[in-house]
N, C-alpha and C positions, 0 to 999 in steps of 0.2 A: 061854761061853754066849751072850753078846751077839753074838759072831762067828757062831755057828751060826744064831741067829735072823736075823741080817742076811743070811746066805747063803741061808736058806730064803725070805726075802722077795725077794731078788734072783732066785732060781730061779723063784719064783712070777711075778714081774714079767716074766722072760724067757719063761716059758711063755705068759703073756697076750699078749706082743708077738708070739710065734711064731703063736699062734692068729689074731691080728689080721692078720698078714702072709698066712697061709694063706687067710683069709676074703677078703682083698683080692685075692689071686692068683686065686681062683675067680671073684670079681666081674669082674676084668679079663678072664678067659677068656670069660665070658658076654658081656661088652661087645664083645670082639673078634669073637666069632661073630656077634653082632647087626650089627656094623659090616660084616663080610664079606657077610652076607646083604643088608644095605642097599646095599652097593656092587654086588652082583650084580643086585639089583632095578633099581638105577639104570642099569646097563649095558643091561638089557633094555628099560627105558623109553627110553633114548637110541636104541636100535635102532628101536623103534616110532616115536619122534618123527622120526627121519631118514626112515623109510619114509613117514610121513604128509607130511613136507615134500616128498618126491619126488613123491608122488601129487598134492599140491596144485600143484606146478609143472606136472605133466602136465595137470591140470584147467584151470589158467590158460591153458596153451598151447592146449588144445582150445577153451576159451571164446573166446580171441582169434581162432582160426580160424573159429569159428562167427560171431563178430561181423563178421569180414571178409566172409564169405559173405553175411550178411544185408545188409551195406552194398552189396556188388556186386549182389545181387538187387534192392535198393531202387533203385539207379541204373538197372538194366535195366527195372524197372517204370515208372520215370519216363519213360524213352525210349519205352517202349511206349504209355504214356498219351498222350504228346505226339503220337506217330504216329496213335493212335486219334482224338485230337481233330482232327488234320489231316484224317484220312480222313472223319470225320463232317462236317467243314466242307466238304470237297470234295463229299461226297455231298449235302449240303444245297444247294450251288450247282448240282449236276447236277440235282437234283429241281426246282429253280426253273426251270432251262433246259428241262427236260422238260415241265413244266407250261405254260410259255410256248409251247413247240412244239405241245403238244396244243391250246391255245386258238387258235393261229393256223390250225389245220387245220379 
């Protein structure tokens, strides 16, 4: 009798353990699916990140090119300003000479 009761308790404990194992197996499957989804999302995010990095490199290259063009234009403008200043100075001297010539007439 005691052996039968002990056997019933062991069977009940075994069933409880099997239920827990099944529950844990289902939980593990859910977690594995979530992990697979997260890995997939991360892969997509990494692709987007790499595309953004490449775009940023191109933008930085374009920005450097524009800065170089601005610097070149600034130097050209400085040269033109100096030539303009020289021309104005020469014109001012020419006007003085012209006025002197007019006065002597």
